[in-house]
C-alpha positions, -999 to +999 in steps of 0.1 A: -139+085+177-162+083+207-154+061+237-184+039+228-169+033+193-135+027+208-149+001+231-169-016+203-139-018+180-116-030+207-140-057+219-145-069+183-107-071+178-104-092+210-133-114+201-154-104+231-191-101+226-210-081+253-246-071+258-254-034+256-259-031+293-224-043+301-209-019+276-228+010+292-216+000+327-180-001+314-182+034+301-200+046+332-172+031+353-146+051+333-166+083+337-168+077+374-131+069+377-121+102+361-147+122+381-132+109+413-096+110+400-096+148+402-097+145+440-083+110+449-056+103+423-070+069+413-050+066+381-017+082+370-029+083+334-045+117+329-055+113+293-091+102+294-091+095+257-069+065+265-092+051+292-109+026+270-077+010+257-055+013+288-081+006+315-110-013+301-095-034+272-063-040+292-083-054+321-105-075+298-075-090+280-071-115+308-107-126+305-100-160+288-078-170+318-101-161+346-117-192+362-152-195+375-159-189+412-142-161+431-115-135+423-094-113+445-080-081+430-050-071+451-040-035+453-070-027+433-065+011+433-090+025+409-106-009+404-086-025+376-089-052+365-115-062+391-144-039+382-143-044+344-142-082+350-171-080+375-191-061+349-187-086+321-188-117+344-217-110+367-215-146+380-179-141+392-176-131+429-150-103+429-133-089+460-113-057+457-087-050+483-065-019+488-048-004+518-057+032+508-090+040+524-097+068+499-094+043+470-116+018+487-142+045+493-142+051+456-144+013+449-174+010+473-192+039+457-185+025+422-199-009+431-231+008+444-235+032+415-229+006+389-252-019+406-224-046+410-239-070+435-211-094+428-184-070+441-172-066+477-145-042+489-120-047+517-098-018+531-066-031+545-033-048+538-035-081+519-012-100+542-036-092+571-068-102+552-083-134+566-114-144+547-131-178+556-125-193+521-096-191+496-100-176+461-101-194+428-080-166+413-059-137+427-050-110+403-030-078+403-020-051+379+013-035+387+009-042+424+044-054+431+072-078+421+059-113+415+077-128+446+061-102+469+027-106+452+025-144+458+041-143+492+018-117+506-013-134+492-003-170+495-027-177+523-056-164+503-053-187+473-074-219+472-053-251+469-061-254+432-064-217+425-042-195+402-024-162+405-030-140+375-002-114+375-005-086+348+029-074+336+044-054+308+075-070+293+081-107+300+094-106+336+122-131+334+141-118+364+110-117+386+101-153+376+137-164+386+131-149+421+099-167+428+098-188+460+102-226+457+065-233+467+052-214+436+055-224+400+047-209+366+019-225+347+021-202+317+031-168+305+006-154+279+014-125+256-016-102+255-027-082+225-046-051+237-061-029+210-047+007+214-019-003+237+015-002+220+037-016+248+042-052+256+016-069+279+019-103+295-001-124+319+019-147+343-002-176+355+011-191+387+001-220+410+011-234+443+038-261+438+022-295+437-013-282+427-032-305+403-031-299+366+001-280+367+025-290+340+062-294+346+084-269+327 
């Protein structure tokens, strides 16, 4: 099965309908990722035949929970989930941040080559990043433990914003160690076509933020 066929089948299973241009950009992104990976170690997964399921579909599985406005992808690495989300949501303003300058060089080049005008890249540590306005959503994929993730990026989240932490198994222990000023809004089990292991999305808000339900 070709990558294009894998992508079509996976998107159909997830109920995601995309224009041809977006699909082409997603596949072009994967090709670019593996071209640069030979030199820069952008992803630990060497099997390119798994790229559609484990990179593209896995990133897009959180699509229903991404709010409008702006999104910060912390520890973006090779650009996941930020770049796939930026491709399918061109109205979403996506900022990719990573402390590794080689990785941010790739991210910058990918944004240019893919024509992603809604993507900006910042090289540096997240705790030192000081943008003028907070983000509607902050996401990460295997960046760190939940408590570190929310503590380091707390100043970057808008008052009514959400953290979208992508995890494997349900992180009970990590949730128990969250700081008191952060609360869990929901934990969603994600079904990712072609990915056998468990995948969960932990949605977090600042304590006292509106529309947060008590558990």
